C-alpha positions in Angstrom: 50.5 9.3 16.2 52.1 6.7 13.9 50.7 6.8 10.7 52.2 6.9 7.1 52.5 10.1 5.7 53.8 10.8 2.0 54.6 14.7 2.5 58.5 14.6 1.7 58.2 11.7 -0.5 61.0 10.1 0.9 60.3 6.9 2.8 62.6 7.7 6.3 61.5 11.4 6.2 57.9 10.4 5.8 58.1 7.8 8.6 59.4 10.3 11.1 56.6 12.8 10.1 54.2 10.1 10.8 55.1 9.1 14.1 56.7 12.5 15.5 54.2 15.3 16.0 57.1 17.6 16.5 58.5 16.8 13.2 55.2 17.3 11.6 54.9 20.6 13.1 58.7 21.5 12.3 57.7 20.4 8.5 54.6 22.6 8.5 56.7 25.6 9.7 59.4 24.9 7.1 56.7 25.0 4.4 57.2 28.2 2.7 59.3 29.5 -0.2 60.7 26.0 -1.0 58.9 23.1 -2.6 56.8 21.1 -0.2 58.8 17.9 -0.2 62.0 19.9 0.5 60.1 21.5 3.7 58.7 18.0 5.1 62.2 16.2 4.5 63.7 18.8 6.8 62.9 17.5 10.0 64.3 14.1 9.2 67.5 16.0 8.0 67.8 18.0 11.2 67.3 14.8 13.5 69.9 12.8 11.5 72.3 15.7 11.9 71.4 16.1 15.5 72.2 12.3 15.7 69.0 11.4 17.1 65.8 9.3 16.0 63.4 12.0 16.8 63.3 16.0 17.6 63.1 16.9 21.0 61.7 20.7 21.7 63.6 20.9 24.9 66.9 20.0 23.0 66.3 22.3 20.4 65.1 25.4 22.4 68.3 24.8 24.3 70.7 24.4 21.4 73.3 27.1 20.7 71.4 29.6 18.1 74.8 29.9 15.8 75.5 26.2 16.2 71.7 25.4 15.3 71.8 27.9 12.1 75.1 26.2 11.2 73.6 23.0 11.6 71.0 23.9 9.0 73.0 25.6 6.8 75.0 22.6 6.1 75.1 21.2 2.6 72.4 20.5 1.6 70.7 23.2 3.2 67.2 22.3 5.1 65.7 25.4 3.9 66.3 28.0 1.3 66.5 30.5 4.4 68.5 28.3 7.0 69.4 31.0 9.4 66.3 32.5 9.8 64.2 29.0 9.8 66.6 27.8 12.4 65.7 30.8 14.6 62.1 30.3 14.0 62.3 26.5 14.8 64.0 27.3 17.9 61.3 29.9 18.9 58.7 27.4 18.1 60.3 24.5 20.4 60.9 27.1 23.1 57.1 28.3 23.0 56.4 24.1 23.2 58.5 23.8 26.3 57.2 27.1 28.1 53.5 26.5 27.5 53.1 22.5 26.9 56.3 21.1 28.7 57.6 20.4 25.2 55.1 18.2 24.3 53.2 19.2 20.8 50.4 17.0 21.4 49.1 18.9 23.9 48.0 21.3 21.3 45.5 19.2 20.3 44.8 16.7 22.9 43.1 19.1 25.6 40.8 21.3 23.4 37.3 20.1 22.8 36.6 21.8 19.5 38.4 22.3 16.1 38.1 26.2 16.9 40.4 25.8 20.1 43.0 23.7 18.3 43.1 26.1 15.6 43.6 29.1 18.2 46.3 27.0 19.7 47.9 26.6 16.6 47.7 30.2 15.5 49.7 31.0 18.9 52.6 29.3 17.6 55.5 31.4 16.2 56.0 31.3 12.6 52.1 30.1 12.4 49.5 32.3 10.7 45.7 31.5 9.9 46.8 29.5 6.6 49.4 27.7 8.2 47.3 26.7 11.1 44.5 25.8 9.3 46.3 23.8 6.9 47.9 21.8 10.0 44.4 21.3 11.6 43.3 19.8 8.2 46.4 17.5 8.2 45.7 16.3 11.7 42.0 15.5 10.8 42.3 14.2 7.4 45.6 12.0 7.9 46.3 11.8 11.6 43.0 10.9 13.2 42.8 14.1 15.5 39.1 15.2 14.7 38.0 17.4 17.5 34.4 18.7 17.0 34.1 21.3 14.2 37.6 20.7 13.0 36.6 20.8 9.3 34.8 24.2 9.9 37.8 25.4 11.9 40.1 24.3 9.1 38.3 26.2 6.3 38.4 25.4 2.7 41.5 23.0 3.7 38.9 20.8 5.6 36.8 20.0 2.8 37.2 16.3 1.8 39.0 15.8 -1.4 39.9 19.3 -1.7 43.4 18.7 -2.8 44.6 22.2 -1.8 47.4 21.7 0.7 49.6 19.3 2.5 46.8 18.1 4.4 45.7 16.4 1.1 48.8 14.5 0.0 48.5 10.8 0.4 50.9 9.8 -2.7 52.6 10.8 -5.8 49.2 11.4 -7.5 47.7 13.6 -5.1 50.9 15.5 -4.7 50.3 16.4 -8.6 46.5 17.3 -7.9 47.8 19.8 -5.3 50.3 21.2 -7.4 47.9 21.8 -10.4 45.6 23.5 -7.8 48.2 25.9 -6.8 49.5 26.6 -10.4 46.0 27.2 -11.4 45.5 29.7 -8.2 48.7 31.6 -9.3 47.5 31.8 -12.8 44.1 33.3 -11.9 45.8 35.6 -9.3 48.3 36.7 -12.4 45.6 37.3 -14.7 43.9 39.4 -12.3 46.7 41.2 -11.6 47.1 40.1 -8.1 
């Protein structure tokens, strides 16, 4: 993995996301209840605070939980809920260490189909179906990971030019298109009483 992503809209944070599979996974994990750029800038902030140029699943999994929570809570906080997200990140890293020797690429390099990759993503702590489908779409659309049937497994997020999620953001214009789509969905849900 070594591509240019534009999810954090900050060059250094995006550079880390493009070369680090764990950073991309952690950014996806953080992408809830905060603006997308804030979530995807989080891995870079964490790496900087760890005095590292990348994230390491074994190091994070072994980190003292209170100290890791404090690291994420320091101003500016990595997330709106830094304590709970610190716990989730450590759970994710511990899972990767236990099941994949700490190597997130093993999630998608072994399986032959998009369905299998989706199942592996669904098994990750903090990843539900929607988050897993978005990450699978990101892998296929921007990171060159395209197992057989990946678009179908990613559902609507796998469609070309969908502008539904982080998987479709390649710069400021596409970010705005994704935001507009999300606003339209919220307005429709509100109008229907949902």
